[in-house]
Phi, psi and omega in degrees: 000315181296319180295323179296317179295324178294319178297318179295318180297323178293319180294314180292324179295336177274328185273321187300314178297324179294319178293323178295320178295316179297317178295320178295318179295321181292331185255005185291327182263358180274150178263156179287143181277348179264139184285342185259002182219114173225100184292155176286142179264127178297149181301325181293331181278339182294336180287348179272358180294000000 
């Protein structure tokens, strides 16, 4: 059981950062739809615009 969970964690651990980067790149140039919240964009993400 423990070995199975470790294998799953390794697979998800490889995929999750890549998906987060793709989502960040896709949303870097978009504006927030709510008028009261506009998060700051990190300097490293601005180069993907």
